[in-house]
C-alpha positions in Angstrom: 122.6 -78.2 59.3 123.4 -80.1 56.2 122.6 -83.5 55.0 124.4 -86.2 57.1 125.7 -89.0 54.8 127.1 -91.1 57.7 127.6 -90.1 61.3 130.8 -87.9 61.1 130.2 -86.8 57.4 127.9 -83.9 56.7 127.2 -82.2 53.4 127.4 -78.4 54.0 126.9 -77.3 50.3 126.3 -79.1 47.1 126.2 -78.4 43.4 125.0 -81.6 41.8 126.7 -81.5 38.4 125.1 -83.0 35.3 127.4 -85.9 34.4 127.2 -89.6 35.2 126.8 -90.8 38.9 130.1 -91.5 40.6 130.5 -95.3 41.0 132.6 -97.3 43.5 135.8 -98.9 42.3 136.1 -96.6 39.3 138.7 -93.8 38.9 137.8 -90.1 38.6 139.8 -86.9 38.6 139.1 -84.8 41.7 140.0 -81.3 42.9 140.3 -81.3 46.7 140.7 -78.4 49.0 140.7 -78.8 52.9 140.5 -76.5 55.9 141.0 -77.0 59.5 138.2 -76.1 62.0 139.4 -72.5 62.4 139.4 -71.9 58.7 143.2 -72.3 58.0 143.8 -74.1 54.7 145.6 -77.4 54.7 148.7 -77.1 52.6 150.2 -80.2 51.0 153.9 -80.6 50.4 153.4 -83.5 48.0 150.4 -84.9 46.1 148.6 -88.2 46.7 146.5 -90.5 44.6 147.9 -91.6 41.3 151.2 -89.6 41.6 151.9 -89.6 37.9 148.6 -87.8 37.3 148.5 -85.6 40.5 149.5 -82.0 41.1 149.2 -79.4 43.8 148.0 -76.0 42.9 147.2 -72.7 44.7 150.4 -72.6 46.8 149.8 -76.1 48.1 146.1 -75.8 49.1 144.5 -77.5 46.1 145.1 -81.1 45.1 144.1 -82.3 41.6 144.5 -86.1 41.4 143.0 -89.3 40.0 141.5 -91.5 42.7 139.6 -94.8 42.7 136.5 -94.5 44.8 137.3 -97.1 47.4 138.8 -97.2 50.9 142.3 -98.0 49.6 142.7 -94.7 47.7 140.5 -92.5 49.9 140.3 -91.9 53.7 136.9 -92.9 55.1 135.3 -89.4 55.2 136.2 -88.7 51.6 135.0 -92.1 50.5 131.6 -91.6 52.2 131.5 -87.9 51.1 131.6 -88.6 47.4 128.8 -91.3 47.5 125.9 -90.0 45.4 127.9 -87.3 43.6 127.8 -86.8 39.8 130.6 -85.9 37.5 130.8 -82.1 37.3 129.5 -81.8 40.9 131.0 -80.2 43.9 130.4 -80.8 47.6 131.6 -79.1 50.7 131.8 -81.6 53.5 132.5 -81.5 57.3 134.4 -84.6 58.3 134.9 -85.7 61.9 138.5 -86.7 63.0 137.7 -90.4 63.3 136.8 -90.5 59.6 139.7 -88.2 58.5 143.3 -88.5 59.8 142.4 -89.3 63.4 144.9 -89.3 66.3 147.9 -89.3 64.0 147.0 -86.4 61.7 149.5 -85.6 58.9 152.8 -84.1 60.3 153.3 -80.6 59.0 149.8 -80.4 57.5 146.9 -81.7 59.7 147.1 -81.8 63.5 145.9 -84.8 65.5 142.1 -85.1 65.9 141.4 -82.3 63.4 137.8 -81.6 62.2 138.1 -80.9 58.5 136.0 -79.0 56.0 136.6 -80.5 52.5 135.6 -79.2 49.1 135.6 -81.9 46.5 134.9 -81.5 42.8 134.6 -84.4 40.4 136.0 -83.5 37.0 135.6 -86.7 34.9 135.9 -90.4 34.7 139.5 -91.2 34.0 141.0 -94.0 31.9 140.8 -97.5 33.4 143.8 -98.2 35.6 144.9 -101.5 37.0 143.2 -102.4 40.2 
């Protein structure tokens, strides 16, 4: 078992990184990959985050985007999952459905009540954007 950050968010693997500690309400560039509980990759049809700075790689399975570390830009499980990370670090998380996309899911990508495995890498602090 990994380190539980909050009930429903568990760290499965971690590479700490050597940069500054991730801070709430600041923007960072993230690389995010997700899998469903059976190991199927989540494929995205369009990016999210700051759209003008976001892209999808690896045939739709990797999102690279700028996000502000808050509950407006991130779903709860990702928000809690990046707490305590450092720039250059990577975490693999297991996120319960109630802290991910819940009963609605994401049509065409994530079924309702899906348990997700998420790999998140923090690249850098990005330029200051309007809040």
